[in-house]
PDB file of N, CA, C, O and CB in Angstrom:
ATOM      1  N   MET A   1     131.008 137.026 124.424  1.00  0.00           N
ATOM      2  CA  MET A   1     131.741 137.714 123.377  1.00  0.00           C
ATOM      3  C   MET A   1     132.736 136.727 122.758  1.00  0.00           C
ATOM      4  O   MET A   1     133.439 136.009 123.470  1.00  0.00           O
ATOM      5  CB  MET A   1     132.470 138.981 123.938  1.00  0.00           C
ATOM      6  N   THR A   2     132.784 136.703 121.439  1.00  0.00           N
ATOM      7  CA  THR A   2     133.658 135.758 120.759  1.00  0.00           C
ATOM      8  C   THR A   2     135.095 136.257 120.746  1.00  0.00           C
ATOM      9  O   THR A   2     135.376 137.421 121.035  1.00  0.00           O
ATOM     10  CB  THR A   2     133.173 135.513 119.334  1.00  0.00           C
ATOM     11  N   VAL A   3     135.984 135.353 120.405  1.00  0.00           N
ATOM     12  CA  VAL A   3     137.406 135.706 120.319  1.00  0.00           C
ATOM     13  C   VAL A   3     137.616 136.796 119.269  1.00  0.00           C
ATOM     14  O   VAL A   3     138.409 137.716 119.467  1.00  0.00           O
ATOM     15  CB  VAL A   3     138.262 134.456 119.979  1.00  0.00           C
ATOM     16  N   LEU A   4     136.902 136.683 118.157  1.00  0.00           N
ATOM     17  CA  LEU A   4     137.042 137.674 117.092  1.00  0.00           C
ATOM     18  C   LEU A   4     136.565 139.042 117.548  1.00  0.00           C
ATOM     19  O   LEU A   4     137.199 140.056 117.257  1.00  0.00           O
ATOM     20  CB  LEU A   4     136.266 137.238 115.853  1.00  0.00           C
ATOM     21  N   GLU A   5     135.450 139.070 118.261  1.00  0.00           N
ATOM     22  CA  GLU A   5     134.944 140.344 118.781  1.00  0.00           C
ATOM     23  C   GLU A   5     135.935 140.970 119.755  1.00  0.00           C
ATOM     24  O   GLU A   5     136.158 142.180 119.732  1.00  0.00           O
ATOM     25  CB  GLU A   5     133.586 140.141 119.469  1.00  0.00           C
ATOM     26  N   LYS A   6     136.522 140.148 120.604  1.00  0.00           N
ATOM     27  CA  LYS A   6     137.521 140.654 121.547  1.00  0.00           C
ATOM     28  C   LYS A   6     138.735 141.196 120.809  1.00  0.00           C
ATOM     29  O   LYS A   6     139.291 142.226 121.189  1.00  0.00           O
ATOM     30  CB  LYS A   6     137.947 139.552 122.525  1.00  0.00           C
ATOM     31  N   ALA A   7     139.144 140.506 119.760  1.00  0.00           N
ATOM     32  CA  ALA A   7     140.302 140.951 118.978  1.00  0.00           C
ATOM     33  C   ALA A   7     140.037 142.304 118.332  1.00  0.00           C
ATOM     34  O   ALA A   7     140.916 143.165 118.299  1.00  0.00           O
ATOM     35  CB  ALA A   7     140.653 139.915 117.902  1.00  0.00           C
ATOM     36  N   VAL A   8     138.831 142.490 117.821  1.00  0.00           N
ATOM     37  CA  VAL A   8     138.472 143.763 117.194  1.00  0.00           C
ATOM     38  C   VAL A   8     138.481 144.882 118.231  1.00  0.00           C
ATOM     39  O   VAL A   8     138.984 145.974 117.967  1.00  0.00           O
ATOM     40  CB  VAL A   8     137.085 143.667 116.519  1.00  0.00           C
ATOM     41  N   LEU A   9     137.924 144.609 119.406  1.00  0.00           N
ATOM     42  CA  LEU A   9     137.940 145.621 120.470  1.00  0.00           C
ATOM     43  C   LEU A   9     139.367 145.944 120.894  1.00  0.00           C
ATOM     44  O   LEU A   9     139.706 147.106 121.114  1.00  0.00           O
ATOM     45  CB  LEU A   9     137.127 145.139 121.684  1.00  0.00           C
ATOM     46  N   ASN A  10     140.199 144.920 121.007  1.00  0.00           N
ATOM     47  CA  ASN A  10     141.599 145.149 121.369  1.00  0.00           C
ATOM     48  C   ASN A  10     142.309 145.983 120.321  1.00  0.00           C
ATOM     49  O   ASN A  10     143.120 146.845 120.658  1.00  0.00           O
ATOM     50  CB  ASN A  10     142.326 143.822 121.556  1.00  0.00           C
ATOM     51  N   LEU A  11     142.012 145.736 119.045  1.00  0.00           N
ATOM     52  CA  LEU A  11     142.615 146.521 117.965  1.00  0.00           C
ATOM     53  C   LEU A  11     142.195 147.978 118.070  1.00  0.00           C
ATOM     54  O   LEU A  11     143.031 148.873 117.944  1.00  0.00           O
ATOM     55  CB  LEU A  11     142.218 145.952 116.590  1.00  0.00           C
ATOM     56  N   ALA A  12     140.927 148.224 118.298  1.00  0.00           N
ATOM     57  CA  ALA A  12     140.445 149.599 118.422  1.00  0.00           C
ATOM     58  C   ALA A  12     141.095 150.305 119.607  1.00  0.00           C
ATOM     59  O   ALA A  12     141.473 151.472 119.510  1.00  0.00           O
ATOM     60  CB  ALA A  12     138.920 149.619 118.572  1.00  0.00           C
ATOM     61  N   GLU A  13     141.225 149.591 120.727  1.00  0.00           N
ATOM     62  CA  GLU A  13     141.873 150.182 121.905  1.00  0.00           C
ATOM     63  C   GLU A  13     143.343 150.466 121.633  1.00  0.00           C
ATOM     64  O   GLU A  13     143.868 151.500 122.048  1.00  0.00           O
ATOM     65  CB  GLU A  13     141.735 149.251 123.121  1.00  0.00           C
ATOM     66  N   ALA A  14     144.005 149.551 120.936  1.00  0.00           N
ATOM     67  CA  ALA A  14     145.425 149.740 120.624  1.00  0.00           C
ATOM     68  C   ALA A  14     145.622 150.945 119.715  1.00  0.00           C
ATOM     69  O   ALA A  14     146.568 151.712 119.897  1.00  0.00           O
ATOM     70  CB  ALA A  14     146.005 148.479 119.961  1.00  0.00           C
ATOM     71  N   LEU A  15     144.741 151.118 118.744  1.00  0.00           N
ATOM     72  CA  LEU A  15     144.852 152.275 117.856  1.00  0.00           C
ATOM     73  C   LEU A  15     144.595 153.576 118.602  1.00  0.00           C
ATOM     74  O   LEU A  15     145.245 154.587 118.336  1.00  0.00           O
ATOM     75  CB  LEU A  15     143.877 152.145 116.692  1.00  0.00           C
ATOM     76  N   GLU A  16     143.660 153.552 119.523  1.00  0.00           N
ATOM     77  CA  GLU A  16     143.397 154.754 120.315  1.00  0.00           C
ATOM     78  C   GLU A  16     144.599 155.087 121.197  1.00  0.00           C
ATOM     79  O   GLU A  16     144.975 156.252 121.327  1.00  0.00           O
ATOM     80  CB  GLU A  16     142.134 154.567 121.179  1.00  0.00           C
ATOM     81  N   THR A  17     145.195 154.066 121.800  1.00  0.00           N
ATOM     82  CA  THR A  17     146.392 154.270 122.616  1.00  0.00           C
ATOM     83  C   THR A  17     147.530 154.805 121.769  1.00  0.00           C
ATOM     84  O   THR A  17     148.253 155.708 122.189  1.00  0.00           O
ATOM     85  CB  THR A  17     146.811 152.964 123.299  1.00  0.00           C
ATOM     86  N   LEU A  18     147.689 154.251 120.578  1.00  0.00           N
ATOM     87  CA  LEU A  18     148.738 154.709 119.668  1.00  0.00           C
ATOM     88  C   LEU A  18     148.530 156.171 119.302  1.00  0.00           C
ATOM     89  O   LEU A  18     149.483 156.950 119.273  1.00  0.00           O
ATOM     90  CB  LEU A  18     148.770 153.845 118.399  1.00  0.00           C
ATOM     91  N   GLU A  19     147.286 156.544 119.024  1.00  0.00           N
ATOM     92  CA  GLU A  19     147.010 157.937 118.685  1.00  0.00           C
ATOM     93  C   GLU A  19     147.345 158.855 119.853  1.00  0.00           C
ATOM     94  O   GLU A  19     147.913 159.929 119.653  1.00  0.00           O
ATOM     95  CB  GLU A  19     145.542 158.109 118.280  1.00  0.00           C
ATOM     96  N   THR A  20     147.002 158.448 121.058  1.00  0.00           N
ATOM     97  CA  THR A  20     147.298 159.252 122.252  1.00  0.00           C
ATOM     98  C   THR A  20     148.803 159.408 122.431  1.00  0.00           C
ATOM     99  O   THR A  20     149.291 160.507 122.695  1.00  0.00           O
ATOM    100  CB  THR A  20     146.677 158.608 123.511  1.00  0.00           C
ATOM    101  N   LYS A  21     149.539 158.303 122.287  1.00  0.00           N
ATOM    102  CA  LYS A  21     150.999 158.367 122.420  1.00  0.00           C
ATOM    103  C   LYS A  21     151.608 159.250 121.342  1.00  0.00           C
ATOM    104  O   LYS A  21     152.544 160.005 121.604  1.00  0.00           O
ATOM    105  CB  LYS A  21     151.608 156.961 122.351  1.00  0.00           C
ATOM    106  N   LEU A  22     151.080 159.154 120.139  1.00  0.00           N
ATOM    107  CA  LEU A  22     151.578 159.978 119.037  1.00  0.00           C
ATOM    108  C   LEU A  22     151.348 161.453 119.331  1.00  0.00           C
ATOM    109  O   LEU A  22     152.231 162.283 119.120  1.00  0.00           O
ATOM    110  CB  LEU A  22     150.896 159.585 117.714  1.00  0.00           C
ATOM    111  N   GLU A  23     150.160 161.769 119.818  1.00  0.00           N
ATOM    112  CA  GLU A  23     149.860 163.165 120.169  1.00  0.00           C
ATOM    113  C   GLU A  23     150.843 163.676 121.218  1.00  0.00           C
ATOM    114  O   GLU A  23     151.366 164.784 121.097  1.00  0.00           O
ATOM    115  CB  GLU A  23     148.410 163.298 120.691  1.00  0.00           C
ATOM    116  N   THR A  24     151.094 162.870 122.242  1.00  0.00           N
ATOM    117  CA  THR A  24     152.008 163.269 123.312  1.00  0.00           C
ATOM    118  C   THR A  24     153.420 163.464 122.778  1.00  0.00           C
ATOM    119  O   THR A  24     154.078 164.459 123.083  1.00  0.00           O
ATOM    120  CB  THR A  24     152.010 162.226 124.432  1.00  0.00           C
ATOM    121  N   ARG A  25     153.876 162.515 121.985  1.00  0.00           N
ATOM    122  CA  ARG A  25     155.235 162.593 121.448  1.00  0.00           C
ATOM    123  C   ARG A  25     155.397 163.804 120.542  1.00  0.00           C
ATOM    124  O   ARG A  25     156.408 164.504 120.609  1.00  0.00           O
ATOM    125  CB  ARG A  25     155.581 161.316 120.681  1.00  0.00           C
ATOM    126  N   LEU A  26     154.409 164.050 119.700  1.00  0.00           N
ATOM    127  CA  LEU A  26     154.503 165.190 118.788  1.00  0.00           C
ATOM    128  C   LEU A  26     154.472 166.511 119.543  1.00  0.00           C
ATOM    129  O   LEU A  26     155.126 167.479 119.155  1.00  0.00           O
ATOM    130  CB  LEU A  26     153.370 165.148 117.770  1.00  0.00           C
ATOM    131  N   ASP A  27     153.713 166.536 120.613  1.00  0.00           N
ATOM    132  CA  ASP A  27     153.691 167.755 121.428  1.00  0.00           C
ATOM    133  C   ASP A  27     155.041 167.975 122.110  1.00  0.00           C
ATOM    134  O   ASP A  27     155.483 169.112 122.278  1.00  0.00           O
ATOM    135  CB  ASP A  27     152.569 167.678 122.484  1.00  0.00           C
ATOM    136  N   ASP A  28     155.693 166.872 122.503  1.00  0.00           N
ATOM    137  CA  ASP A  28     156.974 166.966 123.196  1.00  0.00           C
ATOM    138  C   ASP A  28     158.129 167.314 122.261  1.00  0.00           C
ATOM    139  O   ASP A  28     159.099 167.953 122.667  1.00  0.00           O
ATOM    140  CB  ASP A  28     157.269 165.668 123.900  1.00  0.00           C
ATOM    141  N   GLN A  29     158.014 166.895 121.034  1.00  0.00           N
ATOM    142  CA  GLN A  29     159.120 167.136 120.100  1.00  0.00           C
ATOM    143  C   GLN A  29     158.936 168.461 119.375  1.00  0.00           C
ATOM    144  O   GLN A  29     157.848 169.036 119.337  1.00  0.00           O
ATOM    145  CB  GLN A  29     159.228 165.990 119.082  1.00  0.00           C
ATOM    146  N   SER A  30     160.002 168.906 118.823  1.00  0.00           N
ATOM    147  CA  SER A  30     159.926 170.176 118.098  1.00  0.00           C
ATOM    148  C   SER A  30     159.825 169.912 116.600  1.00  0.00           C
ATOM    149  O   SER A  30     160.663 170.370 115.822  1.00  0.00           O
ATOM    150  CB  SER A  30     161.158 171.062 118.409  1.00  0.00           C
ATOM    151  N   ALA A  31     158.801 169.177 116.204  1.00  0.00           N
ATOM    152  CA  ALA A  31     158.567 168.902 114.791  1.00  0.00           C
ATOM    153  C   ALA A  31     157.831 170.086 114.175  1.00  0.00           C
ATOM    154  O   ALA A  31     157.149 170.840 114.869  1.00  0.00           O
ATOM    155  CB  ALA A  31     157.758 167.583 114.600  1.00  0.00           C
ATOM    156  N   ASP A  32     157.980 170.237 112.864  1.00  0.00           N
ATOM    157  CA  ASP A  32     157.290 171.346 112.219  1.00  0.00           C
ATOM    158  C   ASP A  32     155.798 171.050 112.124  1.00  0.00           C
ATOM    159  O   ASP A  32     155.381 169.895 112.223  1.00  0.00           O
ATOM    160  CB  ASP A  32     157.878 171.615 110.820  1.00  0.00           C
ATOM    161  N   GLY A  33     155.017 172.067 111.936  1.00  0.00           N
ATOM    162  CA  GLY A  33     153.561 171.967 111.962  1.00  0.00           C
ATOM    163  C   GLY A  33     152.984 171.011 110.936  1.00  0.00           C
ATOM    164  O   GLY A  33     152.034 170.287 111.232  1.00  0.00           O
ATOM    165  N   GLU A  34     153.544 170.997 109.732  1.00  0.00           N
ATOM    166  CA  GLU A  34     153.010 170.128 108.691  1.00  0.00           C
ATOM    167  C   GLU A  34     153.213 168.658 109.044  1.00  0.00           C
ATOM    168  O   GLU A  34     152.326 167.838 108.807  1.00  0.00           O
ATOM    169  CB  GLU A  34     153.666 170.442 107.349  1.00  0.00           C
ATOM    170  N   THR A  35     154.362 168.319 109.603  1.00  0.00           N
ATOM    171  CA  THR A  35     154.641 166.940 109.992  1.00  0.00           C
ATOM    172  C   THR A  35     153.681 166.494 111.093  1.00  0.00           C
ATOM    173  O   THR A  35     153.145 165.386 111.050  1.00  0.00           O
ATOM    174  CB  THR A  35     156.101 166.794 110.461  1.00  0.00           C
ATOM    175  N   ILE A  36     153.474 167.353 112.061  1.00  0.00           N
ATOM    176  CA  ILE A  36     152.555 167.038 113.159  1.00  0.00           C
ATOM    177  C   ILE A  36     151.138 166.849 112.626  1.00  0.00           C
ATOM    178  O   ILE A  36     150.470 165.876 112.975  1.00  0.00           O
ATOM    179  CB  ILE A  36     152.581 168.153 114.229  1.00  0.00           C
ATOM    180  N   ASP A  37     150.683 167.755 111.798  1.00  0.00           N
ATOM    181  CA  ASP A  37     149.330 167.658 111.254  1.00  0.00           C
ATOM    182  C   ASP A  37     149.149 166.398 110.420  1.00  0.00           C
ATOM    183  O   ASP A  37     148.114 165.738 110.505  1.00  0.00           O
ATOM    184  CB  ASP A  37     149.011 168.885 110.413  1.00  0.00           C
ATOM    185  N   ALA A  38     150.151 166.063 109.614  1.00  0.00           N
ATOM    186  CA  ALA A  38     150.066 164.857 108.786  1.00  0.00           C
ATOM    187  C   ALA A  38     150.006 163.600 109.653  1.00  0.00           C
ATOM    188  O   ALA A  38     149.221 162.693 109.374  1.00  0.00           O
ATOM    189  CB  ALA A  38     151.265 164.779 107.828  1.00  0.00           C
ATOM    190  N   ALA A  39     150.814 163.542 110.683  1.00  0.00           N
ATOM    191  CA  ALA A  39     150.816 162.375 111.578  1.00  0.00           C
ATOM    192  C   ALA A  39     149.481 162.260 112.314  1.00  0.00           C
ATOM    193  O   ALA A  39     148.939 161.164 112.457  1.00  0.00           O
ATOM    194  CB  ALA A  39     151.979 162.472 112.596  1.00  0.00           C
ATOM    195  N   ARG A  40     148.964 163.369 112.769  1.00  0.00           N
ATOM    196  CA  ARG A  40     147.674 163.342 113.462  1.00  0.00           C
ATOM    197  C   ARG A  40     146.556 162.908 112.525  1.00  0.00           C
ATOM    198  O   ARG A  40     145.677 162.136 112.910  1.00  0.00           O
ATOM    199  CB  ARG A  40     147.356 164.718 114.053  1.00  0.00           C
ATOM    200  N   ASN A  41     146.594 163.402 111.306  1.00  0.00           N
ATOM    201  CA  ASN A  41     145.571 163.017 110.332  1.00  0.00           C
ATOM    202  C   ASN A  41     145.624 161.517 110.042  1.00  0.00           C
ATOM    203  O   ASN A  41     144.585 160.865 109.930  1.00  0.00           O
ATOM    204  CB  ASN A  41     145.748 163.813 109.030  1.00  0.00           C
ATOM    205  N   ARG A  42     146.835 160.975 109.923  1.00  0.00           N
ATOM    206  CA  ARG A  42     146.980 159.534 109.687  1.00  0.00           C
ATOM    207  C   ARG A  42     146.467 158.728 110.877  1.00  0.00           C
ATOM    208  O   ARG A  42     145.826 157.691 110.702  1.00  0.00           O
ATOM    209  CB  ARG A  42     148.449 159.182 109.407  1.00  0.00           C
ATOM    210  N   ALA A  43     146.748 159.201 112.069  1.00  0.00           N
ATOM    211  CA  ALA A  43     146.281 158.493 113.267  1.00  0.00           C
ATOM    212  C   ALA A  43     144.752 158.525 113.347  1.00  0.00           C
ATOM    213  O   ALA A  43     144.128 157.519 113.683  1.00  0.00           O
ATOM    214  CB  ALA A  43     146.897 159.120 114.544  1.00  0.00           C
ATOM    215  N   ARG A  44     144.154 159.666 113.041  1.00  0.00           N
ATOM    216  CA  ARG A  44     142.696 159.759 113.053  1.00  0.00           C
ATOM    217  C   ARG A  44     142.080 158.861 111.986  1.00  0.00           C
ATOM    218  O   ARG A  44     141.073 158.194 112.224  1.00  0.00           O
ATOM    219  CB  ARG A  44     142.251 161.209 112.841  1.00  0.00           C
ATOM    220  N   ALA A  45     142.695 158.852 110.813  1.00  0.00           N
ATOM    221  CA  ALA A  45     142.192 158.005 109.730  1.00  0.00           C
ATOM    222  C   ALA A  45     142.272 156.532 110.112  1.00  0.00           C
ATOM    223  O   ALA A  45     141.342 155.770 109.848  1.00  0.00           O
ATOM    224  CB  ALA A  45     142.981 158.259 108.435  1.00  0.00           C
ATOM    225  N   ALA A  46     143.371 156.129 110.727  1.00  0.00           N
ATOM    226  CA  ALA A  46     143.530 154.731 111.150  1.00  0.00           C
ATOM    227  C   ALA A  46     142.465 154.362 112.171  1.00  0.00           C
ATOM    228  O   ALA A  46     141.885 153.278 112.106  1.00  0.00           O
ATOM    229  CB  ALA A  46     144.936 154.494 111.740  1.00  0.00           C
ATOM    230  N   ARG A  47     142.210 155.256 113.105  1.00  0.00           N
ATOM    231  CA  ARG A  47     141.180 154.978 114.111  1.00  0.00           C
ATOM    232  C   ARG A  47     139.806 154.887 113.452  1.00  0.00           C
ATOM    233  O   ARG A  47     138.996 154.033 113.813  1.00  0.00           O
ATOM    234  CB  ARG A  47     141.178 156.071 115.207  1.00  0.00           C
ATOM    235  N   GLY A  48     139.548 155.758 112.496  1.00  0.00           N
ATOM    236  CA  GLY A  48     138.271 155.715 111.781  1.00  0.00           C
ATOM    237  C   GLY A  48     138.094 154.422 111.010  1.00  0.00           C
ATOM    238  O   GLY A  48     137.017 153.827 111.019  1.00  0.00           O
ATOM    239  N   HIS A  49     139.156 153.989 110.341  1.00  0.00           N
ATOM    240  CA  HIS A  49     139.092 152.719 109.609  1.00  0.00           C
ATOM    241  C   HIS A  49     138.876 151.555 110.567  1.00  0.00           C
ATOM    242  O   HIS A  49     138.100 150.645 110.273  1.00  0.00           O
ATOM    243  CB  HIS A  49     140.379 152.500 108.792  1.00  0.00           C
ATOM    244  N   ALA A  50     139.545 151.576 111.694  1.00  0.00           N
ATOM    245  CA  ALA A  50     139.381 150.508 112.680  1.00  0.00           C
ATOM    246  C   ALA A  50     137.945 150.468 113.201  1.00  0.00           C
ATOM    247  O   ALA A  50     137.385 149.392 113.410  1.00  0.00           O
ATOM    248  CB  ALA A  50     140.366 150.698 113.848  1.00  0.00           C
ATOM    249  N   ALA A  51     137.361 151.629 113.406  1.00  0.00           N
ATOM    250  CA  ALA A  51     135.972 151.679 113.871  1.00  0.00           C
ATOM    251  C   ALA A  51     135.032 151.111 112.817  1.00  0.00           C
ATOM    252  O   ALA A  51     134.101 150.373 113.142  1.00  0.00           O
ATOM    253  CB  ALA A  51     135.568 153.123 114.218  1.00  0.00           C
ATOM    254  N   ASN A  52     135.274 151.453 111.558  1.00  0.00           N
ATOM    255  CA  ASN A  52     134.433 150.922 110.475  1.00  0.00           C
ATOM    256  C   ASN A  52     134.558 149.409 110.382  1.00  0.00           C
ATOM    257  O   ASN A  52     133.557 148.702 110.260  1.00  0.00           O
ATOM    258  CB  ASN A  52     134.813 151.562 109.131  1.00  0.00           C
ATOM    259  N   VAL A  53     135.779 148.919 110.440  1.00  0.00           N
ATOM    260  CA  VAL A  53     136.009 147.475 110.374  1.00  0.00           C
ATOM    261  C   VAL A  53     135.353 146.793 111.567  1.00  0.00           C
ATOM    262  O   VAL A  53     134.766 145.720 111.431  1.00  0.00           O
ATOM    263  CB  VAL A  53     137.525 147.157 110.335  1.00  0.00           C
ATOM    264  N   SER A  54     135.453 147.408 112.716  1.00  0.00           N
ATOM    265  CA  SER A  54     134.846 146.845 113.923  1.00  0.00           C
ATOM    266  C   SER A  54     133.341 146.687 113.743  1.00  0.00           C
ATOM    267  O   SER A  54     132.782 145.642 114.076  1.00  0.00           O
ATOM    268  CB  SER A  54     135.145 147.733 115.145  1.00  0.00           C
ATOM    269  N   ARG A  55     132.690 147.710 113.223  1.00  0.00           N
ATOM    270  CA  ARG A  55     131.244 147.640 112.997  1.00  0.00           C
ATOM    271  C   ARG A  55     130.900 146.561 111.969  1.00  0.00           C
ATOM    272  O   ARG A  55     129.947 145.804 112.153  1.00  0.00           O
ATOM    273  CB  ARG A  55     130.710 149.005 112.529  1.00  0.00           C
ATOM    274  N   GLU A  56     131.682 146.496 110.882  1.00  0.00           N
ATOM    275  CA  GLU A  56     131.419 145.502 109.853  1.00  0.00           C
ATOM    276  C   GLU A  56     131.625 144.087 110.388  1.00  0.00           C
ATOM    277  O   GLU A  56     130.826 143.192 110.110  1.00  0.00           O
ATOM    278  CB  GLU A  56     132.317 145.743 108.643  1.00  0.00           C
ATOM    279  N   LEU A  57     132.689 143.888 111.149  1.00  0.00           N
ATOM    280  CA  LEU A  57     132.936 142.571 111.730  1.00  0.00           C
ATOM    281  C   LEU A  57     131.855 142.195 112.730  1.00  0.00           C
ATOM    282  O   LEU A  57     131.429 141.041 112.792  1.00  0.00           O
ATOM    283  CB  LEU A  57     134.301 142.537 112.404  1.00  0.00           C
ATOM    284  N   SER A  58     131.422 143.150 113.495  1.00  0.00           N
ATOM    285  CA  SER A  58     130.357 142.889 114.452  1.00  0.00           C
ATOM    286  C   SER A  58     129.095 142.442 113.728  1.00  0.00           C
ATOM    287  O   SER A  58     128.424 141.509 114.170  1.00  0.00           O
ATOM    288  CB  SER A  58     130.075 144.135 115.301  1.00  0.00           C
ATOM    289  N   GLY A  59     128.772 143.085 112.640  1.00  0.00           N
ATOM    290  CA  GLY A  59     127.610 142.690 111.844  1.00  0.00           C
ATOM    291  C   GLY A  59     127.780 141.298 111.255  1.00  0.00           C
ATOM    292  O   GLY A  59     126.851 140.491 111.262  1.00  0.00           O
ATOM    293  N   ALA A  60     128.974 141.026 110.744  1.00  0.00           N
ATOM    294  CA  ALA A  60     129.249 139.710 110.170  1.00  0.00           C
ATOM    295  C   ALA A  60     129.160 138.616 111.230  1.00  0.00           C
ATOM    296  O   ALA A  60     128.636 137.534 110.966  1.00  0.00           O
ATOM    297  CB  ALA A  60     130.632 139.694 109.513  1.00  0.00           C
ATOM    298  N   ILE A  61     129.666 138.894 112.416  1.00  0.00           N
ATOM    299  CA  ILE A  61     129.597 137.928 113.514  1.00  0.00           C
ATOM    300  C   ILE A  61     128.128 137.682 113.891  1.00  0.00           C
ATOM    301  O   ILE A  61     127.728 136.542 114.126  1.00  0.00           O
ATOM    302  CB  ILE A  61     130.407 138.436 114.750  1.00  0.00           C
ATOM    303  N   GLY A  62     127.348 138.732 113.945  1.00  0.00           N
ATOM    304  CA  GLY A  62     125.921 138.583 114.233  1.00  0.00           C
ATOM    305  C   GLY A  62     125.225 137.736 113.177  1.00  0.00           C
ATOM    306  O   GLY A  62     124.402 136.879 113.497  1.00  0.00           O
ATOM    307  N   ASP A  63     125.568 137.987 111.907  1.00  0.00           N
ATOM    308  CA  ASP A  63     124.981 137.191 110.824  1.00  0.00           C
ATOM    309  C   ASP A  63     125.365 135.720 110.955  1.00  0.00           C
ATOM    310  O   ASP A  63     124.522 134.838 110.786  1.00  0.00           O
ATOM    311  CB  ASP A  63     125.429 137.732 109.457  1.00  0.00           C
ATOM    312  N   LEU A  64     126.637 135.455 111.255  1.00  0.00           N
ATOM    313  CA  LEU A  64     127.087 134.076 111.416  1.00  0.00           C
ATOM    314  C   LEU A  64     126.379 133.393 112.574  1.00  0.00           C
ATOM    315  O   LEU A  64     125.970 132.237 112.462  1.00  0.00           O
ATOM    316  CB  LEU A  64     128.593 134.032 111.629  1.00  0.00           C
ATOM    317  N   LYS A  65     126.235 134.102 113.684  1.00  0.00           N
ATOM    318  CA  LYS A  65     125.523 133.533 114.827  1.00  0.00           C
ATOM    319  C   LYS A  65     124.087 133.187 114.443  1.00  0.00           C
ATOM    320  O   LYS A  65     123.573 132.135 114.824  1.00  0.00           O
ATOM    321  CB  LYS A  65     125.537 134.514 116.015  1.00  0.00           C
ATOM    322  N   SER A  66     123.450 134.063 113.697  1.00  0.00           N
ATOM    323  CA  SER A  66     122.077 133.840 113.270  1.00  0.00           C
ATOM    324  C   SER A  66     122.001 132.621 112.352  1.00  0.00           C
ATOM    325  O   SER A  66     121.121 131.776 112.507  1.00  0.00           O
ATOM    326  CB  SER A  66     121.521 135.088 112.559  1.00  0.00           C
ATOM    327  N   LEU A  67     122.915 132.536 111.407  1.00  0.00           N
ATOM    328  CA  LEU A  67     122.939 131.389 110.495  1.00  0.00           C
ATOM    329  C   LEU A  67     123.170 130.088 111.248  1.00  0.00           C
ATOM    330  O   LEU A  67     122.520 129.079 110.974  1.00  0.00           O
ATOM    331  CB  LEU A  67     124.023 131.574 109.433  1.00  0.00           C
ATOM    332  N   LEU A  68     124.096 130.115 112.198  1.00  0.00           N
ATOM    333  CA  LEU A  68     124.361 128.911 112.992  1.00  0.00           C
ATOM    334  C   LEU A  68     123.151 128.533 113.829  1.00  0.00           C
ATOM    335  O   LEU A  68     122.845 127.351 113.982  1.00  0.00           O
ATOM    336  CB  LEU A  68     125.578 129.120 113.899  1.00  0.00           C
ATOM    337  N   GLY A  69     122.463 129.525 114.369  1.00  0.00           N
ATOM    338  CA  GLY A  69     121.248 129.261 115.130  1.00  0.00           C
ATOM    339  C   GLY A  69     120.171 128.652 114.252  1.00  0.00           C
ATOM    340  O   GLY A  69     119.479 127.719 114.659  1.00  0.00           O
ATOM    341  N   ASP A  70     120.031 129.193 113.031  1.00  0.00           N
ATOM    342  CA  ASP A  70     119.050 128.642 112.091  1.00  0.00           C
ATOM    343  C   ASP A  70     119.421 127.209 111.710  1.00  0.00           C
ATOM    344  O   ASP A  70     118.546 126.349 111.605  1.00  0.00           O
ATOM    345  CB  ASP A  70     118.955 129.525 110.825  1.00  0.00           C
ATOM    346  N   TYR A  71     120.690 126.953 111.506  1.00  0.00           N
ATOM    347  CA  TYR A  71     121.165 125.614 111.151  1.00  0.00           C
ATOM    348  C   TYR A  71     120.864 124.627 112.282  1.00  0.00           C
ATOM    349  O   TYR A  71     120.398 123.513 112.043  1.00  0.00           O
ATOM    350  CB  TYR A  71     122.682 125.638 110.846  1.00  0.00           C
ATOM    351  N   ASP A  72     121.141 125.056 113.513  1.00  0.00           N
ATOM    352  CA  ASP A  72     120.872 124.185 114.657  1.00  0.00           C
ATOM    353  C   ASP A  72     119.383 123.869 114.771  1.00  0.00           C
ATOM    354  O   ASP A  72     119.000 122.739 115.077  1.00  0.00           O
ATOM    355  CB  ASP A  72     121.372 124.834 115.951  1.00  0.00           C
ATOM    356  N   THR A  73     118.552 124.872 114.523  1.00  0.00           N
ATOM    357  CA  THR A  73     117.109 124.682 114.597  1.00  0.00           C
ATOM    358  C   THR A  73     116.628 123.701 113.533  1.00  0.00           C
ATOM    359  O   THR A  73     115.817 122.818 113.815  1.00  0.00           O
ATOM    360  CB  THR A  73     116.390 126.020 114.444  1.00  0.00           C
ATOM    361  N   VAL A  74     117.126 123.858 112.322  1.00  0.00           N
ATOM    362  CA  VAL A  74     116.728 122.982 111.211  1.00  0.00           C
ATOM    363  C   VAL A  74     117.238 121.573 111.427  1.00  0.00           C
ATOM    364  O   VAL A  74     116.511 120.608 111.194  1.00  0.00           O
ATOM    365  CB  VAL A  74     117.248 123.528 109.876  1.00  0.00           C
ATOM    366  N   SER A  75     118.493 121.439 111.874  1.00  0.00           N
ATOM    367  CA  SER A  75     119.081 120.105 112.026  1.00  0.00           C
ATOM    368  C   SER A  75     118.457 119.339 113.189  1.00  0.00           C
ATOM    369  O   SER A  75     118.438 118.108 113.177  1.00  0.00           O
ATOM    370  CB  SER A  75     120.588 120.215 112.232  1.00  0.00           C
ATOM    371  N   LYS A  76     117.947 120.051 114.190  1.00  0.00           N
ATOM    372  CA  LYS A  76     117.315 119.395 115.330  1.00  0.00           C
ATOM    373  C   LYS A  76     115.825 119.129 115.093  1.00  0.00           C
ATOM    374  O   LYS A  76     115.221 118.262 115.723  1.00  0.00           O
ATOM    375  CB  LYS A  76     117.494 120.243 116.577  1.00  0.00           C
ATOM    376  N   GLY A  77     115.257 119.898 114.171  1.00  0.00           N
ATOM    377  CA  GLY A  77     113.829 119.819 113.939  1.00  0.00           C
ATOM    378  C   GLY A  77     113.469 118.748 113.015  1.00  0.00           C
ATOM    379  O   GLY A  77     112.290 118.558 112.720  1.00  0.00           O
TER     380      GLY A  77
END
């Protein structure tokens, strides 16, 4: 696994942890319903965006690996 892939996974885990902490904090506090719902929606959206970016980066990394493999094959051949 490349450094970039690890970074993307760490980002996704951090966002999930943040969402969990936010849920806990909002449950503990006496915030009004609209504020809680808005914060939860933002946390879900952030996690969704992180997942999309993770998939796109994973694809890009795969493409780069393939290109580098093709380059190595051509340069050695």
